[in-house]
TIRO-2110 file (N, C-alpha, C; in Angstrom, 1 decimal):
// TIRO-2110
0.8, -1.2, 0.0, N, 1, A
0.0, 0.0, 0.0, CA, 1, A
0.9, 1.2, 0.0, C, 1, A
0.6, 2.2, -0.9, N, 2, A
1.3, 3.4, -0.9, CA, 2, A
0.3, 4.6, -1.0, C, 2, A
0.4, 5.5, -0.1, N, 3, A
-0.4, 6.7, -0.1, CA, 3, A
0.5, 7.9, -0.3, C, 3, A
0.5, 8.5, -1.4, N, 4, A
1.3, 9.7, -1.7, CA, 4, A
0.4, 10.9, -2.0, C, 4, A
-0.8, 10.9, -1.4, N, 5, A
-1.8, 12.0, -1.6, CA, 5, A
-1.2, 13.3, -1.1, C, 5, A
-1.6, 14.4, -1.7, N, 6, A
-1.2, 15.7, -1.4, CA, 6, A
0.3, 16.0, -1.4, C, 6, A
1.0, 15.2, -2.3, N, 7, A
2.4, 15.4, -2.4, CA, 7, A
2.7, 16.0, -3.8, C, 7, A
3.9, 16.6, -3.9, N, 8, A
4.3, 17.2, -5.2, CA, 8, A
4.9, 16.2, -6.1, C, 8, A
4.2, 15.1, -6.3, N, 9, A
4.7, 14.0, -7.2, CA, 9, A
4.3, 14.3, -8.6, C, 9, A
5.1, 13.9, -9.6, N, 10, A
4.8, 14.1, -11.0, CA, 10, A
4.8, 12.8, -11.7, C, 10, A
4.6, 12.8, -13.1, N, 11, A
4.6, 11.6, -13.9, CA, 11, A
5.9, 10.9, -13.8, C, 11, A
7.0, 11.6, -13.9, N, 12, A
8.3, 10.9, -13.9, CA, 12, A
8.6, 10.2, -12.6, C, 12, A
8.1, 10.8, -11.5, N, 13, A
8.2, 10.1, -10.2, CA, 13, A
7.4, 8.9, -10.1, C, 13, A
6.2, 8.9, -10.7, N, 14, A
5.4, 7.7, -10.7, CA, 14, A
6.0, 6.6, -11.5, C, 14, A
6.7, 6.9, -12.6, N, 15, A
7.4, 5.9, -13.4, CA, 15, A
8.5, 5.2, -12.5, C, 15, A
9.2, 6.0, -11.8, N, 16, A
10.3, 5.5, -10.9, CA, 16, A
9.6, 4.6, -9.8, C, 16, A
8.5, 5.0, -9.3, N, 17, A
7.9, 4.2, -8.2, CA, 17, A
7.4, 2.9, -8.8, C, 17, A
6.8, 3.0, -10.0, N, 18, A
6.2, 1.8, -10.7, CA, 18, A
7.4, 0.8, -11.0, C, 18, A
8.5, 1.3, -11.4, N, 19, A
9.6, 0.4, -11.7, CA, 19, A
10.2, -0.2, -10.4, C, 19, A
10.1, 0.5, -9.3, N, 20, A
10.7, 0.0, -8.1, CA, 20, A
9.8, -0.8, -7.3, C, 20, A
8.5, -0.6, -7.5, N, 21, A
7.5, -1.4, -6.7, CA, 21, A
6.5, -2.1, -7.6, C, 21, A
7.0, -3.0, -8.4, N, 22, A
6.2, -3.7, -9.4, CA, 22, A
5.0, -4.5, -8.9, C, 22, A
5.1, -4.8, -7.6, N, 23, A
4.0, -5.6, -7.0, CA, 23, A
3.0, -4.8, -6.2, C, 23, A
3.1, -3.5, -6.3, N, 24, A
2.2, -2.6, -5.6, CA, 24, A
0.8, -2.8, -6.0, C, 24, A
-0.1, -3.0, -5.0, N, 25, A
-1.5, -3.3, -5.3, CA, 25, A
-2.4, -2.1, -4.9, C, 25, A
-2.1, -1.3, -4.0, N, 26, A
-2.9, -0.2, -3.6, CA, 26, A
-2.1, 1.1, -3.7, C, 26, A
-2.7, 2.1, -4.4, N, 27, A
-2.1, 3.4, -4.6, CA, 27, A
-3.1, 4.5, -4.4, C, 27, A
-2.7, 5.5, -3.6, N, 28, A
-3.6, 6.7, -3.4, CA, 28, A
-2.8, 7.9, -3.9, C, 28, A
-3.5, 8.7, -4.8, N, 29, A
-2.9, 9.9, -5.4, CA, 29, A
-3.8, 11.1, -5.3, C, 29, A
-4.6, 11.2, -4.3, N, 30, A
-5.5, 12.3, -4.1, CA, 30, A
-4.8, 13.6, -4.1, C, 30, A
-5.2, 14.5, -4.9, N, 31, A
-4.7, 15.9, -5.0, CA, 31, A
-3.2, 16.0, -5.4, C, 31, A
-2.8, 15.0, -6.2, N, 32, A
-1.4, 15.1, -6.7, CA, 32, A
-1.5, 15.9, -8.0, C, 32, A
-1.5, 17.2, -7.9, N, 33, A
-1.8, 18.1, -9.0, CA, 33, A
-0.8, 18.1, -10.1, C, 33, A
0.4, 17.5, -9.9, N, 34, A
1.4, 17.5, -11.0, CA, 34, A
1.4, 16.2, -11.8, C, 34, A
0.5, 15.3, -11.4, N, 35, A
0.3, 14.1, -12.2, CA, 35, A
-0.7, 14.5, -13.3, C, 35, A
-0.3, 14.6, -14.5, N, 36, A
-1.1, 15.1, -15.6, CA, 36, A
-1.6, 14.1, -16.6, C, 36, A
-0.8, 13.0, -16.7, N, 37, A
-1.1, 12.0, -17.7, CA, 37, A
-1.3, 10.7, -17.0, C, 37, A
-2.5, 10.2, -16.9, N, 38, A
-2.8, 9.0, -16.2, CA, 38, A
-2.4, 7.8, -16.9, C, 38, A
-1.9, 7.9, -18.1, N, 39, A
-1.4, 6.7, -18.8, CA, 39, A
-0.2, 6.1, -18.0, C, 39, A
0.5, 6.9, -17.2, N, 40, A
1.6, 6.4, -16.4, CA, 40, A
1.2, 5.3, -15.5, C, 40, A
-0.1, 5.3, -15.1, N, 41, A
-0.6, 4.3, -14.2, CA, 41, A
-0.5, 2.9, -14.8, C, 41, A
-0.5, 2.8, -16.1, N, 42, A
-0.4, 1.4, -16.7, CA, 42, A
0.9, 0.8, -16.4, C, 42, A
1.9, 1.5, -15.8, N, 43, A
3.2, 0.9, -15.4, CA, 43, A
3.1, 0.1, -14.1, C, 43, A
2.0, 0.3, -13.4, N, 44, A
1.7, -0.5, -12.2, CA, 44, A
1.0, -1.7, -12.6, C, 44, A
1.7, -2.8, -12.8, N, 45, A
1.1, -4.0, -13.4, CA, 45, A
0.3, -4.8, -12.4, C, 45, A
0.5, -4.7, -11.1, N, 46, A
-0.2, -5.4, -10.1, CA, 46, A
-1.3, -4.6, -9.4, C, 46, A
-1.5, -3.4, -9.9, N, 47, A
-2.4, -2.4, -9.2, CA, 47, A
-3.8, -2.9, -9.2, C, 47, A
-4.4, -3.0, -8.0, N, 48, A
-5.8, -3.4, -7.9, CA, 48, A
-6.7, -2.3, -7.3, C, 48, A
-6.2, -1.4, -6.6, N, 49, A
-6.9, -0.3, -5.9, CA, 49, A
-6.2, 1.0, -6.2, C, 49, A
-7.0, 1.9, -6.7, N, 50, A
-6.5, 3.2, -7.1, CA, 50, A
-7.4, 4.3, -6.5, C, 50, A
-6.9, 5.2, -5.7, N, 51, A
-7.6, 6.3, -5.2, CA, 51, A
-7.1, 7.6, -5.7, C, 51, A
-7.8, 8.3, -6.5, N, 52, A
-7.4, 9.6, -7.1, CA, 52, A
-8.2, 10.7, -6.4, C, 52, A
-8.8, 11.5, -7.2, N, 53, A
-9.8, 12.4, -6.6, CA, 53, A
-10.9, 12.6, -7.6, C, 53, A
-11.9, 13.3, -7.2, N, 54, A
-13.1, 13.4, -8.1, CA, 54, A
-13.0, 14.3, -9.3, C, 54, A
-11.8, 14.8, -9.5, N, 55, A
-11.6, 15.7, -10.7, CA, 55, A
-11.1, 14.8, -11.9, C, 55, A
-11.0, 13.5, -11.7, N, 56, A
-10.5, 12.7, -12.8, CA, 56, A
-11.5, 12.8, -14.0, C, 56, A
-10.9, 12.9, -15.2, N, 57, A
-11.8, 13.0, -16.4, CA, 57, A
-11.4, 11.9, -17.4, C, 57, A
-10.1, 11.5, -17.6, N, 58, A
-9.7, 10.6, -18.6, CA, 58, A
-8.7, 9.6, -17.9, C, 58, A
-8.9, 8.3, -18.2, N, 59, A
-8.1, 7.3, -17.6, CA, 59, A
-7.9, 6.1, -18.6, C, 59, A
-6.7, 5.6, -18.7, N, 60, A
-6.4, 4.4, -19.5, CA, 60, A
-5.7, 3.4, -18.6, C, 60, A
-6.3, 2.3, -18.4, N, 61, A
-5.8, 1.2, -17.6, CA, 61, A
-5.6, -0.1, -18.3, C, 61, A
-5.3, 0.0, -19.6, N, 62, A
-5.1, -1.2, -20.4, CA, 62, A
-4.0, -2.1, -19.8, C, 62, A
-4.3, -3.4, -19.9, N, 63, A
-3.3, -4.4, -19.4, CA, 63, A
-2.9, -4.3, -18.0, C, 63, A
-3.8, -3.8, -17.1, N, 64, A
-3.6, -3.8, -15.7, CA, 64, A
-4.4, -4.8, -15.0, C, 64, A
-4.3, -4.9, -13.7, N, 65, A
-5.1, -5.9, -12.9, CA, 65, A
-6.2, -5.3, -12.2, C, 65, A
-6.7, -4.1, -12.7, N, 66, A
-7.9, -3.5, -12.1, CA, 66, A
-9.1, -4.5, -12.1, C, 66, A
-9.9, -4.4, -11.1, N, 67, A
-11.0, -5.3, -11.0, CA, 67, A
-12.3, -4.5, -10.9, C, 67, A
-13.4, -5.3, -10.8, N, 68, A
-14.7, -4.7, -10.7, CA, 68, A
-14.8, -3.8, -9.4, C, 68, A
-14.1, -4.1, -8.4, N, 69, A
-14.1, -3.4, -7.2, CA, 69, A
-13.7, -1.9, -7.3, C, 69, A
-12.9, -1.6, -8.3, N, 70, A
-12.5, -0.2, -8.5, CA, 70, A
-13.5, 0.6, -9.4, C, 70, A
-14.4, 0.0, -10.0, N, 71, A
-15.3, 0.7, -10.9, CA, 71, A
-16.3, 1.7, -10.2, C, 71, A
-16.8, 1.3, -9.0, N, 72, A
-17.7, 2.3, -8.4, CA, 72, A
-17.1, 3.7, -8.1, C, 72, A
-15.8, 3.7, -7.8, N, 73, A
-15.1, 5.0, -7.6, CA, 73, A
-15.2, 5.8, -8.8, C, 73, A
-15.0, 5.2, -10.0, N, 74, A
-15.0, 6.0, -11.2, CA, 74, A
-16.4, 6.6, -11.5, C, 74, A
-17.4, 5.9, -11.1, N, 75, A
-18.8, 6.5, -11.3, CA, 75, A
-19.0, 7.7, -10.4, C, 75, A
-18.2, 7.9, -9.4, N, 76, A
-18.4, 9.0, -8.5, CA, 76, A
-17.6, 10.3, -9.0, C, 76, A
-16.9, 10.1, -10.0, N, 77, A
-16.1, 11.3, -10.6, CA, 77, A
-17.0, 12.1, -11.5, C, 77, A
-17.4, 13.2, -11.1, N, 78, A
-18.4, 14.0, -11.9, CA, 78, A
-17.9, 14.5, -13.2, C, 78, A
-16.6, 14.6, -13.4, N, 79, A
-16.0, 15.1, -14.6, CA, 79, A
-15.5, 14.0, -15.5, C, 79, A
-15.7, 12.8, -15.1, N, 80, A
-15.2, 11.6, -15.8, CA, 80, A
-15.9, 11.5, -17.2, C, 80, A
-15.0, 11.4, -18.3, N, 81, A
-15.5, 11.3, -19.6, CA, 81, A
-15.0, 10.1, -20.4, C, 81, A
-13.9, 9.6, -20.1, N, 82, A
-13.3, 8.5, -20.9, CA, 82, A
-12.5, 7.5, -20.1, C, 82, A
-12.8, 6.2, -20.3, N, 83, A
-12.1, 5.1, -19.6, CA, 83, A
-11.7, 4.1, -20.7, C, 83, A
-10.5, 3.7, -20.7, N, 84, A
-10.0, 2.7, -21.6, CA, 84, A
-9.4, 1.5, -20.7, C, 84, A
-10.1, 0.3, -20.8, N, 85, A
-9.7, -0.8, -20.0, CA, 85, A
-9.5, -2.1, -20.9, C, 85, A
-8.9, -2.0, -22.1, N, 86, A
-8.8, -3.2, -22.8, CA, 86, A
-7.8, -4.2, -22.2, C, 86, A
-8.1, -5.5, -22.3, N, 87, A
-7.3, -6.6, -21.7, CA, 87, A
-7.2, -6.5, -20.2, C, 87, A
-8.2, -6.0, -19.6, N, 88, A
-8.3, -6.0, -18.1, CA, 88, A
-9.3, -7.2, -17.7, C, 88, A
-8.7, -8.3, -17.4, N, 89, A
-9.6, -9.5, -17.2, CA, 89, A
-10.4, -9.4, -15.9, C, 89, A
-9.9, -8.5, -15.0, N, 90, A
-10.6, -8.4, -13.7, CA, 90, A
-11.9, -7.6, -13.8, C, 90, A
-12.1, -6.9, -14.9, N, 91, A
-13.3, -6.1, -15.1, CA, 91, A
-14.3, -6.9, -16.0, C, 91, A
-15.4, -7.2, -15.4, N, 92, A
-16.4, -8.0, -16.2, CA, 92, A
-17.7, -7.3, -16.0, C, 92, A
-18.8, -8.1, -16.2, N, 93, A
-20.2, -7.5, -16.2, CA, 93, A
-20.5, -6.6, -15.0, C, 93, A
-20.3, -7.0, -13.7, N, 94, A
-20.7, -6.1, -12.6, CA, 94, A
-19.9, -4.8, -12.6, C, 94, A
-18.7, -4.7, -13.0, N, 95, A
-17.9, -3.5, -13.0, CA, 95, A
-18.3, -2.5, -14.1, C, 95, A
-18.9, -3.0, -15.2, N, 96, A
-19.2, -2.2, -16.3, CA, 96, A
-20.5, -1.5, -16.1, C, 96, A
END
């Protein structure tokens, strides 16, 4: 579990973390205003739980281990417009 909420973390830092913590399953990035490209999250291959904030609008999680359990959070994001989850076997009927 890693909670880096409210930190001045950026995309490059997340890549370093993903490369160092390849088995990380829980990640919290609430109010990380310098993380601009959520595509970097695809580097977290074992990620099952992701906590962002409700300003999220676009997210690509292709080839990750996200599951149906993470989908209700996305529904609560009022600005959410686009989700890409190809090849995510953990997301099936209930999560959609």
